[in-house]
TIBATI-371200 format. One record per residue (C-alpha): residue number from 1; residue in three letters; x, y, z. Coordinates in nm, 2 decimals, decimal comma, always signed. Example, Ala and Ser with C-alpha at 12.3 -4.5 7.8 and 13.67 -1.06 7.14 Angstrom:
BEGIN
NODE|1|Ala|+1,23|-0,45|+0,78
NODE|2|Ser|+1,37|-0,11|+0,71
end
This chain:
BEGIN
NODE|1|Unk|-2,77|+1,17|+0,47
NODE|2|Unk|-2,62|+1,12|+0,13
NODE|3|Unk|-2,56|+1,49|+0,08
NODE|4|Unk|-2,35|+1,52|+0,40
NODE|5|Unk|-2,15|+1,21|+0,30
NODE|6|Unk|-2,09|+1,36|-0,04
NODE|7|Unk|-1,98|+1,69|+0,12
NODE|8|Unk|-1,74|+1,52|+0,36
NODE|9|Unk|-1,58|+1,31|+0,08
NODE|10|Unk|-1,54|+1,62|-0,13
NODE|11|Unk|-1,35|+1,79|+0,15
NODE|12|Unk|-1,12|+1,49|+0,18
NODE|13|Unk|-1,08|+1,47|-0,19
NODE|14|Unk|-0,98|+1,83|-0,21
NODE|15|Unk|-0,73|+1,79|+0,08
NODE|16|Unk|-0,55|+1,50|-0,08
NODE|17|Unk|-0,56|+1,65|-0,43
NODE|18|Unk|-0,34|+1,92|-0,29
NODE|19|Unk|-0,11|+1,65|-0,13
NODE|20|Unk|-0,09|+1,47|-0,47
NODE|21|Unk|+0,08|+1,78|-0,61
NODE|22|Unk|+0,35|+1,76|-0,34
NODE|23|Unk|+0,39|+1,39|-0,27
NODE|24|Unk|+0,75|+1,42|-0,13
NODE|25|Unk|+0,60|+1,59|+0,17
NODE|26|Unk|+0,43|+1,26|+0,27
NODE|27|Unk|+0,68|+1,02|+0,12
NODE|28|Unk|+0,78|+0,87|+0,45
NODE|29|Unk|+0,44|+0,88|+0,62
NODE|30|Unk|+0,29|+0,55|+0,73
NODE|31|Unk|-0,08|+0,46|+0,68
NODE|32|Unk|-0,14|+0,58|+1,04
NODE|33|Unk|+0,03|+0,92|+0,97
NODE|34|Unk|-0,17|+0,97|+0,65
NODE|35|Unk|-0,49|+0,89|+0,84
NODE|36|Unk|-0,39|+1,15|+1,10
NODE|37|Unk|-0,38|+1,41|+0,83
NODE|38|Unk|-0,73|+1,33|+0,74
NODE|39|Unk|-0,83|+1,33|+1,11
NODE|40|Unk|-0,69|+1,68|+1,16
NODE|41|Unk|-0,89|+1,81|+0,87
NODE|42|Unk|-1,21|+1,64|+0,97
NODE|43|Unk|-1,17|+1,77|+1,33
NODE|44|Unk|-1,13|+2,13|+1,21
NODE|45|Unk|-1,47|+2,09|+1,04
NODE|46|Unk|-1,65|+1,88|+1,29
NODE|47|Unk|-1,51|+2,03|+1,61
NODE|48|Unk|-1,33|+1,72|+1,74
NODE|49|Unk|-1,59|+1,46|+1,65
NODE|50|Unk|-1,35|+1,25|+1,44
NODE|51|Unk|-1,15|+0,99|+1,62
NODE|52|Unk|-0,89|+0,74|+1,51
NODE|53|Unk|-0,87|+0,37|+1,61
NODE|54|Unk|-1,21|+0,38|+1,76
NODE|55|Unk|-1,41|+0,07|+1,85
NODE|56|Unk|-1,71|+0,00|+1,62
NODE|57|Unk|-1,90|-0,33|+1,62
NODE|58|Unk|-1,62|-0,59|+1,58
NODE|59|Unk|-1,30|-0,39|+1,59
NODE|60|Unk|-1,13|-0,06|+1,57
NODE|61|Unk|-1,18|+0,15|+1,26
NODE|62|Unk|-0,93|+0,40|+1,13
NODE|63|Unk|-1,16|+0,70|+1,14
NODE|64|Unk|-1,49|+0,72|+1,32
NODE|65|Unk|-1,68|+1,04|+1,25
NODE|66|Unk|-1,98|+1,14|+1,46
NODE|67|Unk|-2,15|+1,38|+1,21
NODE|68|Unk|-2,45|+1,48|+1,41
NODE|69|Unk|-2,73|+1,33|+1,63
NODE|70|Unk|-2,56|+0,99|+1,63
NODE|71|Unk|-2,50|+0,97|+1,26
NODE|72|Unk|-2,17|+0,79|+1,22
NODE|73|Unk|-1,94|+0,76|+0,92
NODE|74|Unk|-1,68|+0,48|+0,94
NODE|75|Unk|-1,35|+0,49|+0,74
NODE|76|Unk|-1,08|+0,24|+0,67
NODE|77|Unk|-0,75|+0,36|+0,52
NODE|78|Unk|-0,48|+0,15|+0,34
NODE|79|Unk|-0,17|+0,19|+0,14
NODE|80|Unk|-0,23|+0,00|-0,18
NODE|81|Unk|-0,11|-0,36|-0,17
NODE|82|Unk|-0,31|-0,54|-0,44
NODE|83|Unk|-0,65|-0,68|-0,51
NODE|84|Unk|-0,65|-0,92|-0,21
NODE|85|Unk|-0,57|-0,64|+0,03
NODE|86|Unk|-0,87|-0,44|-0,12
NODE|87|Unk|-1,10|-0,74|-0,07
NODE|88|Unk|-0,97|-0,79|+0,29
NODE|89|Unk|-1,03|-0,42|+0,35
NODE|90|Unk|-1,39|-0,45|+0,23
NODE|91|Unk|-1,44|-0,74|+0,47
NODE|92|Unk|-1,27|-0,54|+0,75
NODE|93|Unk|-1,49|-0,23|+0,70
NODE|94|Unk|-1,81|-0,44|+0,68
NODE|95|Unk|-1,72|-0,58|+1,02
NODE|96|Unk|-1,71|-0,23|+1,17
NODE|97|Unk|-2,06|-0,14|+1,03
NODE|98|Unk|-2,39|-0,23|+1,19
NODE|99|Unk|-2,74|-0,24|+1,06
NODE|100|Unk|-2,78|+0,13|+1,15
NODE|101|Unk|-2,50|+0,23|+0,90
NODE|102|Unk|-2,58|+0,32|+0,55
NODE|103|Unk|-2,24|+0,43|+0,43
NODE|104|Unk|-1,87|+0,33|+0,47
NODE|105|Unk|-1,55|+0,47|+0,32
NODE|106|Unk|-1,23|+0,31|+0,21
NODE|107|Unk|-0,94|+0,54|+0,14
NODE|108|Unk|-0,65|+0,40|-0,06
NODE|109|Unk|-0,31|+0,57|-0,08
NODE|110|Unk|-0,10|+0,45|-0,38
NODE|111|Unk|+0,27|+0,49|-0,42
NODE|112|Unk|+0,27|+0,31|-0,75
NODE|113|Unk|+0,44|+0,46|-1,06
NODE|114|Unk|+0,15|+0,36|-1,29
NODE|115|Unk|-0,14|+0,51|-1,10
NODE|116|Unk|-0,37|+0,51|-1,41
NODE|117|Unk|-0,34|+0,13|-1,43
NODE|118|Unk|-0,45|+0,10|-1,07
NODE|119|Unk|-0,76|+0,32|-1,14
NODE|120|Unk|-0,85|+0,10|-1,43
NODE|121|Unk|-0,83|-0,22|-1,21
NODE|122|Unk|-1,03|-0,09|-0,92
NODE|123|Unk|-1,38|-0,12|-1,08
NODE|124|Unk|-1,34|-0,49|-1,15
NODE|125|Unk|-1,18|-0,55|-0,81
NODE|126|Unk|-1,48|-0,39|-0,64
NODE|127|Unk|-1,73|-0,59|-0,84
NODE|128|Unk|-1,55|-0,92|-0,79
NODE|129|Unk|-1,56|-0,88|-0,41
NODE|130|Unk|-1,78|-1,14|-0,24
NODE|131|Unk|-2,00|-0,88|-0,07
NODE|132|Unk|-2,07|-0,67|-0,39
NODE|133|Unk|-2,44|-0,66|-0,46
NODE|134|Unk|-2,50|-0,39|-0,73
NODE|135|Unk|-2,48|-0,02|-0,81
NODE|136|Unk|-2,12|+0,02|-0,90
NODE|137|Unk|-2,06|+0,39|-0,99
NODE|138|Unk|-1,76|+0,59|-1,10
NODE|139|Unk|-1,82|+0,93|-0,93
NODE|140|Unk|-1,48|+1,09|-1,03
NODE|141|Unk|-1,16|+0,96|-1,17
NODE|142|Unk|-1,05|+0,85|-0,82
NODE|143|Unk|-1,38|+0,81|-0,65
NODE|144|Unk|-1,61|+0,50|-0,69
NODE|145|Unk|-1,90|+0,36|-0,49
NODE|146|Unk|-2,09|+0,03|-0,48
NODE|147|Unk|-2,36|-0,14|-0,28
NODE|148|Unk|-2,24|-0,42|-0,06
NODE|149|Unk|-2,42|-0,64|+0,18
NODE|150|Unk|-2,32|-0,65|+0,55
NODE|151|Unk|-2,18|-0,96|+0,70
NODE|152|Unk|-2,44|-1,23|+0,76
NODE|153|Unk|-2,73|-1,01|+0,65
NODE|154|Unk|-2,91|-0,88|+0,35
NODE|155|Unk|-2,87|-0,53|+0,48
NODE|156|Unk|-2,71|-0,31|+0,21
NODE|157|Unk|-2,45|-0,05|+0,26
NODE|158|Unk|-2,30|+0,20|+0,02
NODE|159|Unk|-1,92|+0,19|+0,03
NODE|160|Unk|-1,72|+0,48|-0,12
NODE|161|Unk|-1,37|+0,43|-0,24
NODE|162|Unk|-1,13|+0,72|-0,27
NODE|163|Unk|-0,79|+0,65|-0,42
NODE|164|Unk|-0,50|+0,90|-0,41
NODE|165|Unk|-0,17|+0,90|-0,60
NODE|166|Unk|+0,12|+0,96|-0,36
NODE|167|Unk|+0,40|+0,85|-0,61
NODE|168|Unk|+0,68|+1,10|-0,59
NODE|169|Unk|+0,90|+0,98|-0,87
NODE|170|Unk|+1,14|+0,79|-0,66
NODE|171|Unk|+1,12|+0,41|-0,60
end
C-alpha cells in the first residue's frame, strides 16, 4: 500500500530531521546504533513489529517491518561511503526482496561536510545502477525513489532513498 509506505517514510524523515538539528548527539553512533534509533521509533508506532537483522530471502536486512496482514517493508541502512557503496546497497536490498514485495527502502546517513553536493550526485548514481528500470522521482530534497528490477527477474520494485545529514562541524 503506497499510502502506508509514504506515511512510514514521513515518520522516519521527521525523526531524522530533528536529529539533523543536533548531530553531535549521534556523532559517535555506528550504523547499527543509528538503525536502532529508527527501530525504536517504528516499534512505538507498530507495537513491536519492527525487527533488526532479520532474515529475508537471501540474508539479514537491517529493518524488517511487518506492517499488517503479512505486508512487509524491508530497509537497508548505510553510512555514506560513495557511489559504489550505494550500488552495492541496492544489490543487497534487492537480494532481501521477493516477488511479493513492491517496495524497499535505503536509508543513508552522511557525515560529509558538503551534504548538498551529495544530494546532487544521488539522482545520477541511482539511475546508473544496473537494476534501475525507470521512474526516478525526487520526492523531497532528501527523498528519492526509482523503479528497479529484482534479481534475475523482470519483477519491478519501487526503492525509496532517504538521505540524512549528520555532519556536526567536526572532522
